[in-house]
TORKOL-4160 file (C-alpha; in steps of 0.2 Angstrom, whole numbers, padded with zeros to 4 digits, m for minus):
221
<pt num="1" X="m0057" Y="m0267" Z="m0187"/>
<pt num="2" X="m0055" Y="m0257" Z="m0171"/>
<pt num="3" X="m0061" Y="m0267" Z="m0152"/>
<pt num="4" X="m0075" Y="m0258" Z="m0143"/>
<pt num="5" X="m0058" Y="m0254" Z="m0129"/>
<pt num="6" X="m0049" Y="m0248" Z="m0145"/>
<pt num="7" X="m0064" Y="m0235" Z="m0149"/>
<pt num="8" X="m0067" Y="m0231" Z="m0134"/>
<pt num="9" X="m0049" Y="m0225" Z="m0131"/>
<pt num="10" X="m0048" Y="m0215" Z="m0147"/>
<pt num="11" X="m0065" Y="m0207" Z="m0141"/>
<pt num="12" X="m0055" Y="m0202" Z="m0125"/>
<pt num="13" X="m0039" Y="m0193" Z="m0133"/>
<pt num="14" X="m0049" Y="m0185" Z="m0147"/>
<pt num="15" X="m0059" Y="m0178" Z="m0132"/>
<pt num="16" X="m0043" Y="m0171" Z="m0123"/>
<pt num="17" X="m0036" Y="m0164" Z="m0139"/>
<pt num="18" X="m0053" Y="m0153" Z="m0141"/>
<pt num="19" X="m0051" Y="m0149" Z="m0125"/>
<pt num="20" X="m0032" Y="m0144" Z="m0124"/>
<pt num="21" X="m0034" Y="m0131" Z="m0140"/>
<pt num="22" X="m0048" Y="m0126" Z="m0133"/>
<pt num="23" X="m0041" Y="m0119" Z="m0118"/>
<pt num="24" X="m0026" Y="m0113" Z="m0128"/>
<pt num="25" X="m0034" Y="m0098" Z="m0135"/>
<pt num="26" X="m0041" Y="m0093" Z="m0118"/>
<pt num="27" X="m0024" Y="m0095" Z="m0110"/>
<pt num="28" X="m0017" Y="m0083" Z="m0124"/>
<pt num="29" X="m0032" Y="m0071" Z="m0120"/>
<pt num="30" X="m0026" Y="m0071" Z="m0103"/>
<pt num="31" X="m0011" Y="m0067" Z="m0103"/>
<pt num="32" X="m0012" Y="m0054" Z="m0115"/>
<pt num="33" X="m0027" Y="m0046" Z="m0105"/>
<pt num="34" X="m0019" Y="m0033" Z="m0095"/>
<pt num="35" X="m0024" Y="m0014" Z="m0093"/>
<pt num="36" X="m0017" Y="0001" Z="m0103"/>
<pt num="37" X="m0022" Y="0012" Z="m0093"/>
<pt num="38" X="m0010" Y="0010" Z="m0079"/>
<pt num="39" X="0007" Y="0013" Z="m0088"/>
<pt num="40" X="m0001" Y="0026" Z="m0099"/>
<pt num="41" X="m0006" Y="0034" Z="m0085"/>
<pt num="42" X="0013" Y="0031" Z="m0075"/>
<pt num="43" X="0017" Y="0041" Z="m0093"/>
<pt num="44" X="0010" Y="0056" Z="m0090"/>
<pt num="45" X="0010" Y="0057" Z="m0070"/>
<pt num="46" X="0029" Y="0056" Z="m0076"/>
<pt num="47" X="0030" Y="0069" Z="m0089"/>
<pt num="48" X="0019" Y="0080" Z="m0081"/>
<pt num="49" X="0027" Y="0078" Z="m0061"/>
<pt num="50" X="0045" Y="0083" Z="m0070"/>
<pt num="51" X="0037" Y="0099" Z="m0078"/>
<pt num="52" X="0032" Y="0105" Z="m0064"/>
<pt num="53" X="0045" Y="0104" Z="m0053"/>
<pt num="54" X="0056" Y="0111" Z="m0067"/>
<pt num="55" X="0045" Y="0125" Z="m0077"/>
<pt num="56" X="0032" Y="0131" Z="m0061"/>
<pt num="57" X="0037" Y="0124" Z="m0046"/>
<pt num="58" X="0029" Y="0138" Z="m0036"/>
<pt num="59" X="0013" Y="0131" Z="m0040"/>
<pt num="60" X="0014" Y="0118" Z="m0026"/>
<pt num="61" X="0008" Y="0130" Z="m0015"/>
<pt num="62" X="0001" Y="0135" Z="0004"/>
<pt num="63" X="m0015" Y="0146" Z="0003"/>
<pt num="64" X="m0020" Y="0150" Z="0021"/>
<pt num="65" X="m0035" Y="0158" Z="0025"/>
<pt num="66" X="m0030" Y="0176" Z="0034"/>
<pt num="67" X="m0012" Y="0175" Z="0021"/>
<pt num="68" X="m0004" Y="0175" Z="0005"/>
<pt num="69" X="0000" Y="0162" Z="m0007"/>
<pt num="70" X="0016" Y="0152" Z="0003"/>
<pt num="71" X="0027" Y="0140" Z="m0011"/>
<pt num="72" X="0033" Y="0127" Z="m0004"/>
<pt num="73" X="0048" Y="0124" Z="m0012"/>
<pt num="74" X="0061" Y="0136" Z="m0016"/>
<pt num="75" X="0063" Y="0136" Z="m0037"/>
<pt num="76" X="0080" Y="0139" Z="m0037"/>
<pt num="77" X="0084" Y="0126" Z="m0025"/>
<pt num="78" X="0072" Y="0114" Z="m0035"/>
<pt num="79" X="0079" Y="0118" Z="m0053"/>
<pt num="80" X="0100" Y="0118" Z="m0047"/>
<pt num="81" X="0090" Y="0096" Z="m0044"/>
<pt num="82" X="0086" Y="0097" Z="m0066"/>
<pt num="83" X="0097" Y="0081" Z="m0067"/>
<pt num="84" X="0090" Y="0067" Z="m0054"/>
<pt num="85" X="0072" Y="0075" Z="m0060"/>
<pt num="86" X="0076" Y="0070" Z="m0077"/>
<pt num="87" X="0082" Y="0055" Z="m0073"/>
<pt num="88" X="0068" Y="0050" Z="m0062"/>
<pt num="89" X="0059" Y="0053" Z="m0079"/>
<pt num="90" X="0065" Y="0041" Z="m0088"/>
<pt num="91" X="0066" Y="0029" Z="m0076"/>
<pt num="92" X="0049" Y="0031" Z="m0072"/>
<pt num="93" X="0043" Y="0033" Z="m0091"/>
<pt num="94" X="0055" Y="0016" Z="m0096"/>
<pt num="95" X="0047" Y="0008" Z="m0084"/>
<pt num="96" X="0029" Y="0010" Z="m0089"/>
<pt num="97" X="0033" Y="0008" Z="m0108"/>
<pt num="98" X="0042" Y="m0010" Z="m0103"/>
<pt num="99" X="0026" Y="m0015" Z="m0096"/>
<pt num="100" X="0018" Y="m0011" Z="m0112"/>
<pt num="101" X="0030" Y="m0018" Z="m0121"/>
<pt num="102" X="0027" Y="m0034" Z="m0114"/>
<pt num="103" X="0011" Y="m0036" Z="m0112"/>
<pt num="104" X="0009" Y="m0048" Z="m0097"/>
<pt num="105" X="0017" Y="m0051" Z="m0082"/>
<pt num="106" X="0034" Y="m0059" Z="m0085"/>
<pt num="107" X="0048" Y="m0064" Z="m0074"/>
<pt num="108" X="0058" Y="m0051" Z="m0084"/>
<pt num="109" X="0045" Y="m0037" Z="m0082"/>
<pt num="110" X="0048" Y="m0042" Z="m0065"/>
<pt num="111" X="0064" Y="m0038" Z="m0061"/>
<pt num="112" X="0067" Y="m0022" Z="m0076"/>
<pt num="113" X="0052" Y="m0015" Z="m0065"/>
<pt num="114" X="0063" Y="m0016" Z="m0046"/>
<pt num="115" X="0078" Y="m0010" Z="m0054"/>
<pt num="116" X="0067" Y="0005" Z="m0063"/>
<pt num="117" X="0060" Y="0007" Z="m0044"/>
<pt num="118" X="0074" Y="0008" Z="m0036"/>
<pt num="119" X="0084" Y="0019" Z="m0048"/>
<pt num="120" X="0070" Y="0031" Z="m0045"/>
<pt num="121" X="0069" Y="0031" Z="m0028"/>
<pt num="122" X="0089" Y="0036" Z="m0028"/>
<pt num="123" X="0083" Y="0051" Z="m0040"/>
<pt num="124" X="0069" Y="0053" Z="m0027"/>
<pt num="125" X="0080" Y="0055" Z="m0013"/>
<pt num="126" X="0094" Y="0065" Z="m0019"/>
<pt num="127" X="0082" Y="0077" Z="m0023"/>
<pt num="128" X="0071" Y="0079" Z="m0007"/>
<pt num="129" X="0082" Y="0073" Z="0007"/>
<pt num="130" X="0090" Y="0091" Z="0007"/>
<pt num="131" X="0081" Y="0104" Z="0018"/>
<pt num="132" X="0085" Y="0118" Z="0009"/>
<pt num="133" X="0072" Y="0113" Z="m0008"/>
<pt num="134" X="0058" Y="0118" Z="0007"/>
<pt num="135" X="0052" Y="0137" Z="0006"/>
<pt num="136" X="0059" Y="0147" Z="0021"/>
<pt num="137" X="0045" Y="0156" Z="0020"/>
<pt num="138" X="0032" Y="0141" Z="0022"/>
<pt num="139" X="0043" Y="0132" Z="0035"/>
<pt num="140" X="0040" Y="0151" Z="0043"/>
<pt num="141" X="0020" Y="0151" Z="0041"/>
<pt num="142" X="0016" Y="0133" Z="0046"/>
<pt num="143" X="0026" Y="0133" Z="0061"/>
<pt num="144" X="0016" Y="0153" Z="0066"/>
<pt num="145" X="m0002" Y="0147" Z="0060"/>
<pt num="146" X="m0001" Y="0131" Z="0071"/>
<pt num="147" X="0006" Y="0135" Z="0084"/>
<pt num="148" X="m0009" Y="0146" Z="0085"/>
<pt num="149" X="m0023" Y="0134" Z="0085"/>
<pt num="150" X="m0013" Y="0122" Z="0099"/>
<pt num="151" X="m0006" Y="0112" Z="0083"/>
<pt num="152" X="0012" Y="0110" Z="0085"/>
<pt num="153" X="0016" Y="0091" Z="0082"/>
<pt num="154" X="0005" Y="0094" Z="0064"/>
<pt num="155" X="0015" Y="0109" Z="0058"/>
<pt num="156" X="0031" Y="0100" Z="0062"/>
<pt num="157" X="0025" Y="0086" Z="0050"/>
<pt num="158" X="0019" Y="0098" Z="0039"/>
<pt num="159" X="0034" Y="0110" Z="0037"/>
<pt num="160" X="0044" Y="0094" Z="0030"/>
<pt num="161" X="0032" Y="0092" Z="0014"/>
<pt num="162" X="0051" Y="0084" Z="0007"/>
<pt num="163" X="0049" Y="0070" Z="0016"/>
<pt num="164" X="0033" Y="0066" Z="0015"/>
<pt num="165" X="0035" Y="0064" Z="m0003"/>
<pt num="166" X="0049" Y="0052" Z="m0001"/>
<pt num="167" X="0038" Y="0041" Z="0010"/>
<pt num="168" X="0021" Y="0043" Z="m0002"/>
<pt num="169" X="0035" Y="0039" Z="m0019"/>
<pt num="170" X="0041" Y="0024" Z="m0006"/>
<pt num="171" X="0024" Y="0016" Z="m0004"/>
<pt num="172" X="0020" Y="0018" Z="m0021"/>
<pt num="173" X="0035" Y="0010" Z="m0027"/>
<pt num="174" X="0035" Y="m0005" Z="m0015"/>
<pt num="175" X="0016" Y="m0009" Z="m0018"/>
<pt num="176" X="0022" Y="m0009" Z="m0039"/>
<pt num="177" X="0037" Y="m0017" Z="m0037"/>
<pt num="178" X="0025" Y="m0031" Z="m0026"/>
<pt num="179" X="0012" Y="m0034" Z="m0037"/>
<pt num="180" X="0023" Y="m0034" Z="m0051"/>
<pt num="181" X="0036" Y="m0047" Z="m0045"/>
<pt num="182" X="0022" Y="m0059" Z="m0036"/>
<pt num="183" X="0012" Y="m0059" Z="m0054"/>
<pt num="184" X="0030" Y="m0060" Z="m0065"/>
<pt num="185" X="0035" Y="m0076" Z="m0055"/>
<pt num="186" X="0018" Y="m0084" Z="m0053"/>
<pt num="187" X="0019" Y="m0082" Z="m0071"/>
<pt num="188" X="0035" Y="m0091" Z="m0075"/>
<pt num="189" X="0031" Y="m0104" Z="m0062"/>
<pt num="190" X="0013" Y="m0108" Z="m0071"/>
<pt num="191" X="0025" Y="m0107" Z="m0086"/>
<pt num="192" X="0037" Y="m0120" Z="m0079"/>
<pt num="193" X="0021" Y="m0132" Z="m0074"/>
<pt num="194" X="0013" Y="m0133" Z="m0089"/>
<pt num="195" X="0029" Y="m0136" Z="m0101"/>
<pt num="196" X="0033" Y="m0150" Z="m0087"/>
<pt num="197" X="0017" Y="m0155" Z="m0092"/>
<pt num="198" X="0018" Y="m0155" Z="m0112"/>
<pt num="199" X="0035" Y="m0166" Z="m0106"/>
<pt num="200" X="0027" Y="m0180" Z="m0095"/>
<pt num="201" X="0012" Y="m0180" Z="m0111"/>
<pt num="202" X="0025" Y="m0181" Z="m0123"/>
<pt num="203" X="0033" Y="m0197" Z="m0115"/>
<pt num="204" X="0017" Y="m0202" Z="m0112"/>
<pt num="205" X="0014" Y="m0204" Z="m0128"/>
<pt num="206" X="0030" Y="m0210" Z="m0133"/>
<pt num="207" X="0025" Y="m0225" Z="m0122"/>
<pt num="208" X="0008" Y="m0227" Z="m0131"/>
<pt num="209" X="0012" Y="m0227" Z="m0146"/>
<pt num="210" X="0030" Y="m0240" Z="m0144"/>
<pt num="211" X="0014" Y="m0252" Z="m0134"/>
<pt num="212" X="0005" Y="m0254" Z="m0151"/>
<pt num="213" X="0018" Y="m0256" Z="m0161"/>
<pt num="214" X="0023" Y="m0268" Z="m0152"/>
<pt num="215" X="0005" Y="m0275" Z="m0147"/>
<pt num="216" X="0005" Y="m0275" Z="m0170"/>
<pt num="217" X="0021" Y="m0283" Z="m0168"/>
<pt num="218" X="0015" Y="m0297" Z="m0158"/>
<pt num="219" X="m0001" Y="m0300" Z="m0169"/>
<pt num="220" X="0013" Y="m0300" Z="m0185"/>
<pt num="221" X="0020" Y="m0314" Z="m0176"/>
């Protein structure tokens, strides 16, 4: 028959086991809980953007109050960059699909995101760095219009929409990479700590069992 102290220890161990069992579903739910909206929206954006630049580049245009519709980019020039545009779309889709496959932030997802975003940004530079991609008529209209309202400095910025797009893409890719990397490595650290706690707990259980076996042996003697 167990003594009072042994009963208290047994009850405490049972409560601890129940608490750990209750915690497991919560951790699993936390791991798989994420928003499908962002990766799906990213896939749609990559497809729509590539189609616009390759098929309908003229719809990216500026309408002036006293002037006609001016396409921002030169359609023929931008279509000549179809290879990097398609590669950019594939890389962006790859990153978003990888996110859906992983279903949670991991170190592997962080590394894949950094590689995909880095290569996608290289494609962005190849497409938009050449200034000839900007429509000459658009540049003339911008300079003329903003000179007439004494805002030449602002006109100089808008006359380089390719650089504006590069900056926006860079900021977006950096923020995306930082978020995934931070959460991915944080999750890896938590998993390592959990494994370490499990090892310590297993070693403690082995020691307890050894002590109990020794006590039983001593009582038997």
